[in-house]
C-alpha positions in Angstrom: 0.0 0.0 0.0 1.4 3.4 -0.9 1.5 6.3 1.5 -1.1 8.1 -0.7 -3.6 5.3 -0.4 -3.1 5.0 3.3 -3.6 8.7 3.8 -6.7 8.6 1.6 -8.1 5.7 3.5 -7.4 7.4 6.9 -9.1 10.5 5.6 -12.2 8.6 4.4 -12.3 6.8 7.8 -12.3 10.1 9.6 -9.0 9.6 11.3 -7.8 13.2 10.9 -11.1 14.7 12.1 -11.0 12.5 15.2 -7.3 13.3 15.8 -8.0 17.0 15.5 -11.0 16.9 17.9 -9.1 14.8 20.4 -6.1 17.1 20.3 -8.3 20.2 20.8 -10.2 18.6 23.7 -7.0 17.6 25.5 -5.4 21.0 25.0 -8.5 22.7 26.1 -8.8 20.5 29.2 -5.2 21.4 30.1 -5.9 25.1 29.6 -3.4 25.2 26.8 -5.6 27.0 24.2 -6.1 30.7 23.9 -9.6 30.8 22.4 -9.4 34.6 22.1 -7.0 34.1 19.2 -9.3 31.7 17.4 -10.4 32.3 13.8 -12.7 30.5 11.4 -11.7 30.3 7.8 -15.0 30.3 5.9 -13.3 28.7 2.9 -13.3 25.4 4.8 -16.7 25.7 6.3 -19.4 23.6 4.5 -22.4 25.6 3.4 -25.8 24.6 4.6 -28.0 22.6 2.2 -29.7 24.9 -0.2 -27.3 27.8 0.5 -26.6 29.9 -2.6 -23.1 30.5 -3.8 -21.9 34.1 -3.1 -18.8 35.4 -4.6 -17.2 38.7 -3.5 -14.9 40.5 -5.8 -12.0 42.1 -3.9 
């Protein structure tokens, strides 16, 4: 199995999402996160069903 296939399989199995959530939970429990510096990148946030596409020209 190639590295690419293994990473693809882990991604499809939700390994990275679970790892990210676990890491955030453990860091938060240890008071190691500064949530005042948190930012959400809307490019990676899935739109709700039926939401229309909006493009802003900069």
